[in-house]
N, C-alpha and C positions, 0 to 999 in steps of 0.2 A: 862615417856612419849618419842617416838622416834621423836626428832624435824629436824633430817638430810631429807636433800631431795638428791634424785639420780637422777642424769644427765644421758640420755643417750647421745650417739656419735653422732653428726649429721654427714653424710657420704655426704658431696658437692662433693669428687672424690672418688671413690671406682673401684679400677683396679681389676679385675675379675680373667683374666689368662694373664700369660708370655710367651710369644711365643720365643723371643730370646734377648740375652744380650751380646755385643762382641764389640769388639776394634781392629781397621784394620789399616793397613799402606797401603796406595795406591801408584802406583807408578804414575809420573806425567802423563801418557798416559793413566791411567785407565778409562775405561768406561762400562757400562753396558745396555744392551737393555731393563732394565724396567720391571716391573711388575706391579699387581694389586692384592689386597689382602682384605679382609673385616675387618680388624684389623687396629689399630693404628700404625704408625711409627714415631720415633723420632730420627732427625738425627743431631749430633752436632760435629761440626769440632774444633779439638785441636788445629791443625795448617795447614798453608797451606791456599787453598779455593777450593772450588768444584762449579762445574756448576749443578743444580738441576733441574729435568723437573718435573714439575706437570701438569700432563693433557696436555695440549697444551700450557703451558707456561713455560719459561726456567729464571732461576734467580741464581746469585750468592750468594753461603752463605761463609762467612769470617773466619779466624779462630775465636775462641771465641764465633761463634755464633750458634744457634741453629733452627731448625725448626721442624714442624711437617707434616705428611702428613696423609689425613683423610681415614678412611676406604673406599673401593673402587676406590679411587681416582690412575690414574696411574702415576706411578714416575720412574725417573732414576737418577742414579747420573754420572758423570766422572769429573775425573780431568781437570783444566784449561791447562794444559801443562806448565804452571811456574812453578810450584812447586808441590813434592811428599807429597799431603795431608793425615794428621792421622784424623781417623772419628770415633765417637762411635755412635752405633745404638743399641736402643732397640726397641722391637716390643710388644704390648700388648693390651687385650681386656678390653675396658673400656666404658660403654654406660652412663657414667653421661651427664648430659646436660651441665656443664660446661666447658666440652672439646670444645665445639663449639667456645668459645672465644679464640683456639690458631689456629684457622683456619685462612689461609691468611697472617702469619706473619712469623717475623723473629726476633728473641730474643738475643739480644748482653746479654751476661752474665757477672755480675759482681764476684766479689771474693768470696762471700759466696754463690751463686749458682753452681761456678765452684769447690769450695771444695765440696757440696754437691753433683752434679752429678759424680765427682770423688770417692766418699764414694760408691754412687750406682753403679758404673761399677765396684769398686772393690768387692763389696760382689757381683756381678753378675759373673764375670770372677772366683771368688772362688767356685762358686757353681754349674754352668754349663760349658760346653765345647762344641765347635762345631762341629759335626758329621764330617764335612770334612772344615777343615779350609782352604782350597784353594776355597773354594764356599761359601763364609761366607752369601752372600745377597740370600741363599736356604732356610734359615728359618727353619734349622736345628739342635737342640742342644739335649746333654743327661746330666743329673745329673751326677756330679762325685761323686765318693766315697769318704766317709769323709769329706763332705762338711761341713762346720762351722754350731754350733748348731745355730737352728733358722734362718737359711741364706735366706729360703725361705719369711718368714715372713719379714725379714730384707728388702729385697729387694721389696718387695710390700710395705712396710711403708715408707723408703727413696723414692720410687718412686711417692708416693701420697704426702707426704710433699714436695717435689720439685715441683710436679705439682701447688700445692697450691701456692708454694711461687712466682712461674713463673705467675700463675693469678693474683697474687698482684701487679705483677711490672708495671711501667710505660712506659718502653723503649722499647715497642715492636717497631720495623718498619714494613710497608705494605710490602708484597712480591711483590706488582707492583713497588717498588721504585727500585726492582733490575732485573725486566724482562728485559729478552732480544728479539728483534725484527729484523726481515729481510727487511732490506731498500736497494731496487736496488740489492738483493742477496748477502748483507753484513750484517753478526749478529753484532747486537751491543746491549750494553746494554740500559737500560731507560735512565739515565744519558744524554747519546748521543741522543738518542730519541725526550729527551726533548729539545737540543739545535736544533735540526732540524726543529722539531715543530714550536718553537718560530721564527726562521728564515722565516718559510713559511707563518706563521700568519701574520708575520710584512713586507710581501714583498712591501707595498706602504710606510713602515717606512723608516727611517734612522738609524738604529742600528751601536753599536761599539762593540768591543771586552768588553771592559770595561763597558758597559749597559747590553750587552747577561750576563755577570759576575754578574751584580749587581742585576737583574732580575729573576736569578736563585739562589742566595745566594751562589756564589760561587768566587773563585778567578780567577783574567783572565788565570794565566798560569794552572790551573787546569781545565778550559774551553777549552784550546787549546790544552792540553793533552788527553781530551776525546774525543774532535773532530777529533784528527789525528787517532784515534780508527777507523772512518768512511772513512777517505778521506784524502791525502795529498793536500797542495794548501792553506790551511787554511780557516778560516771564512770566512773573508770579500771577498777572491774569491767567496767563493760558494754561498754566500749571495747575489753577485752582479750576479753570474749565474742564480738564481732564478728571478731576477728582469728583466734580459734581456729573458728569457724564457717567463715571461708574457708579456713582451714589444713585442715579437713575436704575440702572442695571439691578444694582441690589434692591432696590426699595421694589423692582417688576417681580424679584424672584420671592421677596417677602418672608426670607428666613433672618432678618434681624429688623430691630424696632429702629426709630430714627437715632437714638442716643448710641448705640451699639455702632452704626452707620459712621456717624460724625467721629466716635472715636477711633474705629479701623482706619479713616482716611486721614486721621490727626489732625482736623479741625481743633482750635483751642477749646470750643464749647458748643454744645448743642444749638445756642441761639445765633453767634456765629455761622455755623454750616447752614440756618435756615435763611440767613441772610445773603449768603453767597448764593445759594439754591435759588433763593428767589431772583436774584441778579442775573443770573443766567437762563432759567425758565422761564422767569415771569409769572411764575405761582411757588406757592409754598410746596415742603415737601409732602405734606396733607393733601393739599388741592391734587398734588399729581398724583398721588397714591391712586384717590379717587376717579381720577382720568382714565386712569389704565382699563382696557377694554379687557374684560374677564371671561 
């Protein structure tokens, strides 16, 4: 009697077609216009960092990190200008539902994942070559003569294994944690936007640099360095400027006297409020009140 049970293989991630697989070294000033296509693109930064565009959002991808662009998502890549990045890109067709888990995420790779992706790209570049190496983002490649035995299947298997391992990982970051924003014409990363939002939401509070750092889970030096990407002068100087702008609005409304406004905005004394007001507005609160058109 035959008591053997034969199990079929579950296909949680099935890669159907390969479009390109290549490794490229960009200059520190590299940029491209961007593109859109109906298949997946996986971008891995080996060294340096790049600024990725995904539809209308921009985010930084650092060395040792990987991200995906889903089908029909407009995307572009450029160097940040600080370093000349090395990037590995593979584009492929896969309709498996599990791929949805990769949307909107950044994956820092561990040692085993790096070893696996190295095998994947080594196999890929020994099997295919770009038609025009000077234009790697055009998605055109051709098979090499004398490619290793079973190399096409090896690429498929390695890619599927890599994707399954990535799906199991728990260290993914949300892309929004790296988004760039335009604030008053300045292109800033999400951590700087977090600082600005915290200050604006607490204009009636009394924040210190130490308190800002504590609330954001960062060191004081990190917070100061991040803020310097937006403007010089320091966090507290900017925080006081927000308070004075709010004071101007309250004065125009005419519902409170200067002492009440100073207390509401948590200036230590009315005299300190007047001093700060004059520093930013170049006139005293009383002079500003008289200048308001009725």
